[in-house]
Structures are given as C-alpha cells and as structure tokens.
N, C-alpha and C positions, 0 to 999 in steps of 0.2 A: 407396447406394454403400458398399462395404466399408471397414473401417478402414484396411486396407493401401493401398487406392487413394487414400483421403484423404491418407494420409501421403505417398505418392509425389507426388500433385498439389501438396500444400503445399510439399514440398521443392523441386519443380521451379519453382513460382511464386516462392518466396523467392529461389532462385538467379537467376532472370531479373530479379526486382525489384531485387536487390542490384546486379547489373551495370548496370541502367538508372540507378539512383541514382548509381553510380560514373561512368557516361558523362555524366551531367548535372553532377556535382560537379567533374570534371577541368577542363572549359572555364570553369567559374565560379570556379576556384581555391579550391574548398571554402569559399567565403565566404557562401553562401546557406543557412546551416544551417536556418533556419525553413522555407524552401521544401522542402528535402530531407525534413524531419521532418513538417511539417504538411500537405504536399500529396502528395509521393510516398510517404512513410511511411504516411500515413493511408490512401491507396489500397491499399497492400500489406496493411496490417492488416485492412481491411474485406474484401478479397478472400479472405484466408486464413480469416476467420471464416465467410464464405459457403460456402467449400469444406466446412467442418465443420457447415454448416446452423445456425450460431449467430447469433441475432438479439439485439440489445440495445437498451435504452431508457435515455436519460439523464433523471434527475429532478433538478431544481433550481428553487428559488424565484426566482432571479435569475441574470442572465448570469454566465459565468465571469469572475473578476476580471481587470482589465487591469493590476494591479500585481503585483509580484513575490510569488509564492505557493509555499508548500511543500505539495505534494499527497501524501497518504498513504492507504493502504488495506491491507486484508488481502490476502495473496497465497496463492491456493488452487489455481491451475491453471497448467499449462505454457502455455496459450493466453493467460494474463494479459498477456504482453508484446504480443501482437497486439492485444488489446483496448485496452490503454493507448495504443498508437500510433494505433489507429483513432479514438480520441476526438479526436485533434488538439489536445491541450491547448496553449493559446497560449504560445509562448516557453518551452516546458518541456524540460528535460533529464531524464535518468533515471539512477538508480543501479541497476546490474545486477551480478549475480554474475560475477566474473572467470572462473568455470568455463565460462560460455557462450562465451568467446572461442575455445574449442577447435573451435567450429563456424564454418567460414569465412564462411558467409552472415551469421551474427549479428555476427561480427567486423567485416565490411565495413560493414554498416549501422550498427553501433554506433560505429565510428570516424567515419563521415561525419556522423552526427547528434550526435556529441560526448557519448557516454555516459560516466559515471563508473563505472569498473570497481572492484568491491570484492573484498576477500579475506575468508576465513572469520574468525569472531570469536575464534578461538584465536590470531590475530595482532593483538592490540590496538594496538600501536604503529604498525604499517603502516596499520591502519584509521584511526587518528587522523590520520595524515599525509594519507590520501586525503580525509578530511573537511576538513582544513585547506586542502588544495589546492582542493577544491570551493568552500569559503567564499571564497577569494581570487577564483576565476573568476566566481562568481555575483555578488560585489560589483562586479566590473569590468563585467560584461555586463548585469546586471539581469535575467537569465533566471530563470524559475521552475524547480522541480525536483520530481520524484516519487521516492519511495522507500517500501519496505515495512518497517513496524516490526519484523516478524519477521526481516528481513535475508535471507530466502530461503524457498523452498517446502520444507516438512518433510513428507515422505510416509511417514515411518517410525512416526509416532505419538509420537515423542519431543517433549518440551517444550523448545523452543529459547530462548536468551537474547533479551531484548527489545533492539531497536536504538534507542538513545536519540538517534541523530544528528539525527532530524527536529526535535526540540525545541531541540537545540543550534544547528542551522542557523537555525531560526525566530527564536531569540533574537538571534543574531549579526546576522541580516539585517533584523531588525525586521519580519518578516512576521506577518500576523494569525493567531491561533489560533482554530479552530472553538470557539464558546462552550460546546458540550457538554463540552469537556475541562476547563473551569474549574469548581471547586466552588462551589455555591450551594444554597440551600434549594430542593428539588424535591419534588413529590408522588410518593411511592413506596409500593408495596405491600411490606410487610416480612414476609418468610417465612423465619424462622430467621435465617441470616446473609446471605440473598439480598435484594437490593433491586431490585424490578421497576418500571421507569418506567411510568406509566399513560397516557402520551401516545398510545400505540398502541391503536386501538379494539378490536383483536382479543385484548387481554390480559384473560382472564376473572378475575373476583373470586370468591374462595371465600365461602361463606356467612358473613355478618357482617363480612367484611373491608372495611376502609375505608382510603383512602390517608393517609399521614402525611407531614408536611413534614420531610425529612431533608437535612442538609448533606452533599452528596455530589457526585461527578463520574463521568463515563463514562470508563472506561479503554480500551474498544474500541467504536468507533462503528458497526462493520459488522454487529453481531450483536444489537442491541437488539430485543426485550427478553431474548433468550436469554442474553446475557452479563450484563446487569444493571449496577448501579452499585456503587461502593464509598464508604464513609464517608470523607470527606476534607475538609481545610481548605485545600487547595491552590487558591487563587483567583487566582494570578498565575503567569506563565511560570516565574520562578525557583523558586517553591514546587513547581510540577509537576516540574521537573527534579530538585530535591532529593528529592522523593518517588520518582521513577523510579530515581534512583541508590541510594537506601537500601532500596527494596523488594526482597524476595528471592522474590517469587512471579511466575510467568509471567503475561503479560496474558491468557492463555487459561485460567487457573485461576480463573475468576470466573463460569463458566457455571452457570445454574440446574440443569442436569443433574448438576452436580458436588455433589449434596447428600449423597452417601455418602462421598466422599473427594475431595481436591483433585486436579484433573486427570483425573477419571474419564472424561471424554469422550475424552481422549487415549488412555487405557487401552482404551476401547471400540474405538477405531480400530485399535489393535494386535491386538485380538481379532477383527477383521473386521466391525465394526459397519457400515461403509460398503460 
C-alpha cells in the first residue's frame, strides 16, 4: 500500500473513530473517561498502527502498576500518539502539544479522554499554570499521566530544552521513580567521558577493558547503552530535580557517538544522517 493511501485510510478511520467516541460520550455524559480511552481509544490506536503495518511488543518484568504513575518516554514519531493510546495504559491521561488541536479529529479525541494541552517552552508561565492545573486534577482523580521529557517531537535536528515537569509531578504526587534514574554505584565501561552500562549482553569490551564501579545514573532510559550514564550523586528525587534545574546540557548530549563534540548526533541528523 502506498504512503498516500495509508494517510487517507488513517485519516478516514480517525474521523470515524472520533465520531464513534463522541456518540458514546454524549449519552454517558462524558463521565466514562477510562472506557473512552482504554477501550475505544485503544481500538483506534491499534487499527491505525495496523494500517501502517506496525507491530509492537511490550516488555516488562511485572504487570503495569495499579497505583498512580508518571509514564515517560522519548518521542520520536508522529505515530507515537497512536502507539501510546494502543497500549491502553490504565487510568492514564496524556500531555500533548496544543498545536495538535488544529486537527479536529485530535481535538475531539483529546477533549473526550481529557488530554492536558501544553504550550511551547517559550511561554514558561503558561506552562507552569498548565502543570499546576494538572497537579490539582491528578490529585483529585488519582489518574496516571504520560508525558515526553523533550516536550515535543523535534525533527529539525535542533537540541530542545528538557521538560522537567515529569519529576515535579512525580514529587508532588508521591509517584515512584524508575530506579535507573537514581544515582548508585554501577558497573560501567569507562571510555573517555562516556560511561557504558554492562548489563546489556551485546556491549562489546575492548581488549583489556574491565568494568569499574562508578557512582552514576541514567539520564535517558530509552537509549541504553547508546546514551550511557553520567557521574552523579543524585540519589533522591529532590536531588535529581536540583540537577535537572542546574544542568545546561541537553538530555540528548550524552550519546556515545558524541565523542567528537557535544550533540554531534543531532548535527548528523541535520546533515541527513537518517
């Protein structure tokens, strides 16, 4: 199937799916948010992924938590929204760019499942108010929430500011933090300024190279060992927040491929590497 036909089929199905969700929401007085999101939304997301011949597998060592949770991940594709909805995360709301409201289908679905719409980071006070409002709503409802630390998909190769809202929300709501984020002694391969975790069996050792125990933490969990770790003493949530506030480097300026200069992967993207 050609890309054009996939786009048309996706748009048509999203339009039909949004009206179906609206038809269900009206007689239920918009009160069954979990049904709209976890049943209808999940079906919509999975169908769109099938149109694009995209399959996915979920990997986890234990069931998804039944307590309030802050979900975060890297944001790399326009189809990420469909994948997130297809996962059917329990009791989860989403932070999405307010730009997407220009598309009526996304606006309808987002309104029904109660999306938190954000504004660009150049409007810090408005962003803070959005997060304060989200904090109040999440405290009242006990819902979980998903957001992307980058704050949006960046396709230009530019290095965008890091969205610290996930940690602020997790601290305010008392949600658990993935242990990899906390600093602790870990076995690492030290290569110049890069720290490579050795828990992955496919990480090759150089001749004579042996792991060292380094006090460090992972800043980006989706790219290990490509991203590597950083030396850090931040072993509590307040210390992580303090480190995030004070640091002036992008979360994406820690890749092993950035051995020649900071952010060289982003520069390679601009040069057409992908």
